[in-house]
N, C-alpha and C positions, 0 to 999 in steps of 0.2 A: 476401888470401881465401883462403889455409890458416887468418887466425886468424878474419874471417865464422861459414866451418863449422866447426870444431872449438868455436865460443863456442853457438852454434845447437844440434848434438849436445849438449854438455851440460846447456845451458839446457833442453833440449825430455829428457832425462834424465831430471833434475828434477826436472821435470812429474809425466813419468810416476813418477819415485817418491812423488810429495808428494800426488795422488789415486790411490794407491794404501791401501786397509786394512785392515792388520792387526790382530790379536788373539795378550792372549799372555797367562796367567797374570803376577799383580801379585804372588802369594801364596798360598800351598796348606795344608792343614794334613788333616793325618790321627793319625783316633786309634788312642793307640799302645797302648791293650785291647783291639783292633776282632781277634777273633780265626773271626769266623763263616764269610768264604771267600771267593768272588765272587756274584755274587748276578744267576742264575738269567732275575729279570725282573723291568723298573724302570718305573715312572708316573712319566709324564713332567709336570711341570706349568710351565706359564711366567706368571710372576705380570704380567702391565699391564692394569690396571683399567683402561683409556685405550681401550684398542690387540687390538680383539680381533680383526681382523685379522693382528697382528702372533703374540698368541699362539700360534693355531694355522700359523702357518709355519711359526713356532720348535715349537713343539709337535710339527709331521710332519716340520721336518729330523733333527729329533735326534732318533726317533725310530726315521726310519728310517741315520741314521750310527746307530746303537746295533743295528740291525739288521746291519748290515754287518762292523758287529767282531760280529757273534754271539753280541748280545744277544738275546734277547729284550724290545720294549717297550711299552708301549699311552701313548697322549698326552691327555688332561685334558680337554679339549678332547669328546670321546666321553662320555665318562661322566658329564659334570655339565653342568649349565644354563650358556649364555657371559654370560647375562644375571643382571644383582642381586643381593644377599644371600642367601648358605646358610644353609643352619639344621644346626646345632650336630653336629657332627658327620655331615656330606654326607662331607666329602673322608675322612675313615674306612675308612667303609659306602662309599666307590670304590672306592675300594684294596683294600681285603676282598675284594671283589664280583668284583674283577680279577687274584687270584688274587699279584699282585706282594708281592714278597721288599723292594723300596728302591723310597724314592720321590727323583727327582730335580725340583731346582725351582731356578730361575734368577728372583732379581728386580734390576729397573734400579736401582742404588744414586747414579744420579745423572748426567750427566753437562754435561762440564768444558768452557766455549770458552776456548780457546786460539787466541797469537796470536804468529807466528815473525817473525820480521827476519831476516833475511839477505840480504848481498851480492850480487849480479849484474853484472857485466862489459859492458856494454852499449857496442857502437858512439854519439858523438855528436859533436855540430860543435864542434869548439873556435875562437875564434880565438887567434890570436896577435899578435904586433910583436915583428920579429927585428930592431930597429938600421933601417937607410931601407923595410924589410920589408912589408907587414902582409899577413896573409889569413886568409883559414880553410882550416882544416885539419882531419882527420877524424882522430878516437883514442877510447880504449878511459876508460870511467872505471864506476868503480861504483858502481852503484844502488842505493838501497834497495830490498829484496821483500817484506810482507807478506801476510804468510800468515792466516787466520786459519785457524778446523780447528775440529772439535767429539770428546770422546773421551769414550765411553760409558765407561762404570765400573760393571761386570755381579756380581754375587754370584751363585756357584750352588752350592748342599748339597747333599748326597747324605745320606738315614737308613737304616734300618734299620730296616723296615719290627717286623719281632719284640720286634722291645729297644725301636726307639723313640726309635732315636738318633742322631745324629751322629757319621759315621764320616768324611765329608768334606768340608770344607770349600774355596772357591778366591771368591779374588775377581782376579776379566781386564779386559784394561782392552782398547778396539778400536778403533780413532785411525782418527779420517774417517768412518765408517759410512757407507756410502749409500745402503742398505737393508737394513730385515730378513729380508727375501728375498734379499736377491747375501752379506752378513753371516754368516747365519745357517750355513751349510754350513762357512763354514772353525773357522768358533765351533765348534760342535757338536766338529769335528773337533780343539782344539784340550784341549775339555770330555772332552775318549774318551781 
């Protein structure tokens, strides 16, 4: 009985951990020559050609998180149309119109589907022959557990609007995301 309870607890913990998304920085770069100091106002752009709603959610969450960290920010969706190609110079005009001194751009680089195979101890029937006595017995055996999950890769870049230079860039991975709405807060915390 104790074995079954312990095995169930281990399995429940594993399933709980496997179902949680997490965002980590895989690499980041800083311009070693940047001497401009901290930014006061950031224009946030989430690039997503297919999903306008996800882009707006991302931008709103990033703006709120930056605000909570003491940095004023504005979402791109409030200053540019959400559909169709933009005329040349529209983004620069929008950024200049807000008075932002930096632009933060996050773009989806890719989605990798991965498979994990791990052994899990499960109870099961077994048949054994012990001399003249044959019988069923209950035992434990290792069964493979196959889990498929997605890893979302995002590149985030921060530009100085005065010099038009890239001052910081990072690549992040979010493991097994549920939705932009649920994952954006943790993503924003990691980036900030």
